[in-house]
C-alpha positions in Angstrom: -24.3 10.3 36.4 -22.1 7.6 34.7 -18.6 8.4 33.7 -17.9 8.8 30.0 -16.6 5.8 28.2 -12.9 5.9 27.6 -11.7 6.7 24.2 -10.1 3.8 22.3 -6.4 3.9 22.0 -5.1 5.5 18.8 -2.6 3.1 17.0 0.8 4.5 16.6 2.0 4.9 13.0 4.5 2.5 11.5 7.4 3.7 9.3 9.7 1.8 6.9 13.3 1.2 7.7 15.5 4.0 6.4 17.6 3.4 3.3 21.4 3.5 3.6 21.8 6.4 1.2 19.5 8.7 3.2 21.4 7.7 6.4 24.7 8.7 4.7 23.2 12.1 3.7 22.1 12.7 7.3 25.6 11.7 8.6 27.3 14.0 6.1 25.2 16.9 7.1 25.8 16.4 10.8 29.6 16.0 10.3 29.7 19.2 8.1 27.9 21.1 10.9 30.3 19.7 13.5 33.5 20.4 11.5 32.2 23.9 10.9 32.0 24.5 14.6 35.5 23.0 15.1 37.0 25.3 12.5 35.2 28.3 14.1 36.6 27.4 17.5 40.1 27.0 16.1 39.9 30.4 14.4 38.8 32.0 17.6 41.6 30.3 19.6 44.2 31.4 17.1 42.9 34.9 17.1 42.9 35.0 20.9 46.1 33.3 21.8 48.1 33.2 18.6 51.0 30.8 18.0 52.0 30.7 21.6 48.6 29.5 22.7 48.4 26.6 20.3 47.9 24.1 23.1 44.9 26.1 24.4 43.4 26.2 20.9 43.7 22.4 20.6 42.1 21.9 24.0 39.3 24.2 23.0 38.6 22.2 19.8 38.7 18.9 21.7 36.4 20.1 24.4 34.0 21.3 21.8 34.1 17.9 20.1 33.2 16.2 23.4 30.3 18.6 23.9 29.0 18.1 20.3 29.2 14.3 20.8 27.4 14.4 24.1 24.8 16.8 22.8 24.2 14.6 19.7 23.6 11.6 21.9 21.1 13.4 24.1 19.2 14.7 21.1 19.1 11.2 19.6 18.0 9.7 22.9 15.3 12.2 23.8 14.1 13.5 20.4 15.2 10.7 18.0 16.9 13.0 15.6 19.9 15.2 14.9 19.9 18.3 12.6 21.0 16.2 9.7 18.4 13.4 10.3 15.6 16.0 10.7 16.5 17.6 7.3 16.3 14.3 5.4 13.3 12.9 7.3 14.9 10.2 9.5 14.4 9.3 13.2 16.1 6.9 15.6 13.6 4.9 17.7 13.6 1.8 19.9 13.7 -1.4 17.9 10.9 -3.1 19.9 8.5 -0.3 20.9 9.1 2.4 18.3 9.5 5.1 21.1 12.6 7.2 21.8 15.5 5.2 23.2 16.4 7.6 26.1 19.4 9.7 26.9 21.6 6.8 28.2 21.4 4.6 25.1 21.6 7.7 23.0 25.0 8.6 24.5 26.2 5.0 24.0 25.2 5.1 20.4 26.9 8.5 19.9 30.1 7.4 21.6 30.4 4.3 19.4 29.7 6.3 16.3 32.3 8.9 17.4 35.0 6.4 18.1 34.3 4.7 14.7 34.7 8.1 12.9 38.1 8.9 14.4 40.9 9.6 11.8 41.6 5.9 10.7 41.5 6.4 6.9 37.8 5.7 7.0 38.3 2.1 8.2 36.2 2.4 11.3 33.3 4.1 9.5 33.4 1.5 6.7 33.3 -1.3 9.2 30.4 0.2 11.0 28.5 0.6 7.7 29.3 -3.0 6.8 27.6 -4.2 10.0 24.5 -2.3 9.0 24.5 -3.8 5.5 25.0 -7.3 6.7 22.0 -7.2 9.1 20.4 -10.6 8.6 16.9 -9.3 9.4 17.0 -6.6 6.8 16.6 -3.7 9.3 20.0 -2.2 8.5 21.0 -2.0 12.2 24.7 -1.3 12.7 26.8 -2.3 15.7 26.0 1.0 17.3 22.3 0.4 16.8 22.6 -3.1 18.4 24.4 -1.6 21.4 21.7 1.0 21.9 18.7 -1.1 20.9 17.7 1.3 18.1 16.7 1.3 14.5 16.6 4.2 12.0 13.3 4.7 10.2 12.0 7.0 7.4 9.3 9.3 8.8 8.6 11.2 5.6 4.9 11.3 4.7 3.9 8.7 2.1 2.1 10.2 -1.0 -1.3 8.4 -1.3 -2.4 8.1 -4.9 -6.2 8.0 -5.3 -7.5 5.3 -7.5 -8.8 6.5 -10.8 -11.9 4.7 -11.9 -12.0 4.0 -15.6 -15.5 4.2 -17.0 -16.4 1.1 -19.0 -17.3 1.7 -22.7 -21.0 2.2 -23.2 -23.1 0.1 -25.6 -24.4 2.1 -28.5 -27.6 1.0 -30.2 -28.8 2.2 -33.5 -32.6 2.3 -33.3 -33.0 2.7 -37.1 -31.7 -0.8 -37.6 -34.2 -2.4 -35.1 -37.3 -4.2 -36.4 -40.2 -4.2 -33.9 -42.1 -7.5 -33.8 -45.9 -6.9 -34.0 -48.1 -8.5 -31.4 -49.6 -11.9 -32.3 -53.3 -11.9 -33.5 -55.8 -12.9 -30.8 -58.5 -15.6 -31.8 -62.1 -14.4 -32.1 -64.5 -15.7 -29.5 -68.1 -16.0 -30.7 -70.7 -14.0 -28.8 -73.6 -16.2 -27.4 -77.2 -15.2 -28.4 -79.5 -13.8 -25.8 -82.1 -16.4 -24.9 -85.8 -15.6 -25.2 -88.1 -15.5 -22.2 -89.9 -18.8 -21.7 -93.6 -18.8 -22.4 -93.4 -15.9 -24.8 -94.0 -18.1 -27.8 -90.8 -16.9 -29.4 -88.6 -19.7 -30.5 -85.2 -19.9 -28.9 -82.3 -20.0 -31.2 -79.6 -22.4 -30.2 -76.1 -20.9 -30.1 -73.6 -22.8 -32.2 -70.8 -24.5 -30.4 -67.6 -22.6 -30.5 -64.9 -24.0 -32.6 -61.8 -25.1 -30.7 -59.4 -22.3 -30.4 -56.2 -22.9 -32.5 -53.0 -23.3 -30.6 -51.1 -20.1 -31.0 -47.6 -20.2 -32.4 -44.8 -19.5 -29.9 -44.3 -15.8 -29.8 -40.7 -14.5 -30.0 -39.5 -12.4 -27.2 -40.3 -8.7 -27.8 -37.4 -6.5 -28.8 -36.0 -4.5 -25.9 -37.3 -1.0 -25.7 -34.8 1.8 -25.2 -35.3 5.4 -24.3 -36.0 7.5 -27.3 -37.7 4.6 -29.3 -40.3 7.1 -30.6 -37.6 8.9 -32.5 -36.1 6.3 -34.9 -33.4 8.6 -36.1 -31.9 9.0 -32.6 -28.8 7.1 -31.4 -28.9 6.4 -27.7 -26.0 5.3 -25.5 -26.9 3.5 -22.3 -25.1 1.3 -19.8 -26.0 -2.3 -19.5 -28.3 -2.9 -16.6 -26.7 -4.1 -13.4 -26.6 -7.9 -13.2 -27.5 -8.4 -16.9 -24.4 -10.5 -17.6 -23.1 -12.4 -14.6 -19.4 -12.0 -14.1 -16.8 -14.6 -13.0 -17.1 -15.9 -9.4 -15.3 -13.7 -6.9 -11.8 -15.0 -6.1 -9.8 -13.6 -3.2 -6.0 -13.7 -3.5 -3.8 -13.1 -0.5 -0.2 -12.3 -0.8 2.3 -12.5 2.1 5.9 -11.0 2.1 8.9 -12.2 4.1 8.8 -8.9 5.9 5.6 -10.0 7.7 3.2 -7.9 5.6 0.1 -9.7 4.3 -3.1 -8.5 2.6 -5.9 -9.4 0.1 -5.3 -8.1 -3.4 -8.1 -5.8 -4.4 -6.6 -4.1 -7.5 -3.3 -3.2 -9.2 -0.4 -3.4 -6.8 3.1 -1.9 -7.2 6.2 -3.4 -5.4 9.6 -1.8 -4.9 11.8 0.2 -2.5 9.7 3.3 -3.0 7.2 2.5 -5.9 5.5 5.4 -7.7 2.6 4.9 -10.2 2.7 6.4 -13.6 0.6 9.3 -14.8 -3.1 8.3 -14.8 -2.3 4.8 -13.6 -5.0 3.4 -11.3 -3.1 1.8 -8.4 -4.9 0.1 -5.4 -1.9 -0.9 -3.3 1.7 0.5 -3.0 4.0 -1.9 -1.2 7.4 -0.3 -0.1 9.8 -3.0 0.9 13.3 -2.8 2.5 16.3 -4.1 0.5 19.5 -4.9 2.4 21.7 -5.3 -0.7 19.8 -2.7 -2.9 18.8 -5.5 -5.3 15.2 -4.3 -5.2 14.4 -1.5 -7.7 12.5 1.6 -6.9 9.4 0.4 -8.8 10.3 -3.3 -9.3 7.1 -5.1 -10.4 3.3 -5.1 -10.4 0.6 -7.6 -9.8 -3.2 -7.6 -9.7 -6.4 -9.6 -10.5 -7.4 -10.2 -14.1 -11.0 -9.9 -15.5 -11.4 -13.7 -15.3 -10.4 -13.8 -11.6 -6.8 -15.0 -12.0 -3.8 -13.2 -10.4 -1.0 -12.0 -12.7 2.4 -10.6 -12.0 4.7 -8.6 -14.3 8.3 -7.3 -13.9 8.5 -3.6 -14.7 12.0 -3.7 -16.2 13.8 -3.9 -12.9 17.6 -4.0 -12.7 18.0 -7.5 -11.1 14.8 -9.0 -12.4 12.1 -11.2 -10.8 12.0 -15.0 -10.3 8.9 -17.3 -10.1 9.3 -20.4 -7.9 6.6 -23.1 -8.6 6.8 -26.6 -7.3 10.5 -26.5 -6.9 11.2 -25.1 -10.4 12.6 -21.5 -10.7 12.2 -19.4 -13.8 12.9 -15.8 -14.6 10.0 -13.4 -15.4 10.2 -11.6 -18.7 10.0 -7.8 -18.2 6.8 -6.3 -19.5 5.1 -9.7 -20.0 2.3 -10.7 -17.4 2.5 -14.2 -15.9 -0.4 -15.9 -14.3 0.1 -17.1 -10.7 -1.5 -20.0 -8.9 -1.9 -20.8 -5.2 1.4 -21.8 -3.6 3.6 -19.8 -6.0 6.5 -17.8 -4.6 7.9 -14.7 -6.4 11.3 -13.1 -5.6 11.7 -9.4 -6.2 15.4 -8.8 -5.6 16.1 -10.0 -2.0 12.4 -10.0 -1.0 10.0 -12.9 -1.5 6.2 -13.0 -1.8 3.9 -16.1 -1.3 0.5 -16.4 -3.1 -2.5 -18.0 -1.5 -6.1 -18.4 -2.7 -8.9 -17.8 -0.2 -12.0 -18.6 -2.4 
């Protein structure tokens, strides 16, 4: 008996890089929880030892701070999240494999973050945040992330918007206004006389030669027949038959972003940091892009194929606007006004760039 075929590997999900504002919220929640524990320890030490045992109280708080730092590092290394990150939907993973970074790198990351947040009037924390903001690859990895080989990603579920199919308007025909064309008359063919039997003595009449049939005039195409034609007072709405009017030749447009994402445009596409379609808006693609300097708006722009097969882009009133780069010339897109794209065009949405290619 043959062994069952192995199951194909299930691809691991990919998540976008976390925004800096959500990372700050997670950091503030973790620090609020830690400082609450420190205040509780200080209150218990003061209640137990009083003023004379102030040194013991300080040592108790410092020891608790070390335990909190070590525990945070182990949690980040083994589970990828702290309480604050879990509440806002963030996770710390390995920059190359997407798995947890391990307890060792997690402790290194926690120690660097703890030293940076020592009471230095906020200078250490600001410097650490600046290293994340200045990441050249746009992954927002701070100095502590580089030391631990980690990256912070957003693991919140993405809301998938079903495409709404808009029914095309139906063609309405008024049958009372139609005039049916009668069938053309058929030429009469003379019937030949029945010949008499030879030898009977009866004369045989000779059939006249038939006159040449006249050439019939070209008949016009009969009027199309619709359902309900027997009732001339009825108005019928019916879709055009499939293939009656040939559409434009199929054109495939492929767009590629500087983040490495590339796909064939199959419908309306929204671009931004976290784009959201409007009410009743039929959207085919939703492209969420990272923005290191926050120059990309939440729903920055849209693009999609036109009825004639061309590809058009439109800025949706973004804060920093969109630029079109064509053959070395740069011009700004007008918000709310579609612009036709051609192969080789590049479009900049904030600090992100898209290249257009035609495949048909």
